[in-house]
N, C-alpha and C positions, 0 to 999 in steps of 0.2 A: 534460262539453262547453259551450260559450257559446252551440247551438240547441236552441230550444225548439222542442216535441215537438211533432208537431203532433191534435188530437181533435180530434171531430166537432166540427164547422161549431158553436155556439155561438146561432145567427140560423141559420132559414130563409123563403125568403121563395114566397109563391104568391099563385094562381095564376104563372106565367111563361108569353109576357108577360101583360100582363094591360092595360084599358083601364079599368077603373073605379078599382081596387082593389084594392090588397098585401097580402096580410095579413102579419106577422111572426110570424113562432114563435118563443122562450126553449129552445134543450132543453140548457140550461145552470142548475147550484144554485144562480150567482151572479148577485148585480145585473151587469146589463146591461143597454148603453144606445147605439143605434145615429147612426148619424149619415149624409143620402144625400144623392150629388152627381149635377151631374150629366157626362156626359163630358168636362169639360171642367174639372171642379174647386167650381166655383159652388159657395154653397150653398144643396138644396133642403129637405134636411129636418138644424137646429141637432142639436147635440150631446141627446140622449132618452133618458131611462130608459126602458125598457121596461114594460108600467105591469102587464101578466099575464100569462101563458104565449104571448099570443094581440094584439094588436092587428094594426087593418085604416087599413089608412090609404090617406087617397081621394087617386087623382093621377088622378081624370078632368080636371082641367084642370093636369094637366103637355104642353109637347108632344109629338108622341110622340119619341121615342132612347130612349136607350142611359143608362141609372144607378147607381150605384156603395151599396153599401151596406156600410155600412166601420161595422163596435162598437168596446170597451174594449177589448174581452180579447185583441186582439197579433196576430192568429188568420184572422178572418175577414172575407172581403170578397166579395161581394157583386152582382155584374151583374145587374140588372131591366132587363126592355124592352119600357116603355110607348109601346104602339099602338093607331093608329088607331081611331077609332068603327064601322066598316062600315055606310056606310050605303040597308041596305036596309028 
């Protein structure tokens, strides 16, 4: 059939929610790239190759809200939540 099987996600993001940084972890043997957009589709991080098994991204200067991580594998779409820093 024309349907793709849904393998394990090629990429995971943690911690989620995050206030300072997120780590993207590649779960694929194939090269993978990612793009991050805000909920309205504005590109925050353009399509970028994952440099190693884990890539750390500083999110501290992003506005609090929901962001979407998309990959070039055709399967992975991850929502991430950027929270405000607590004022304690």
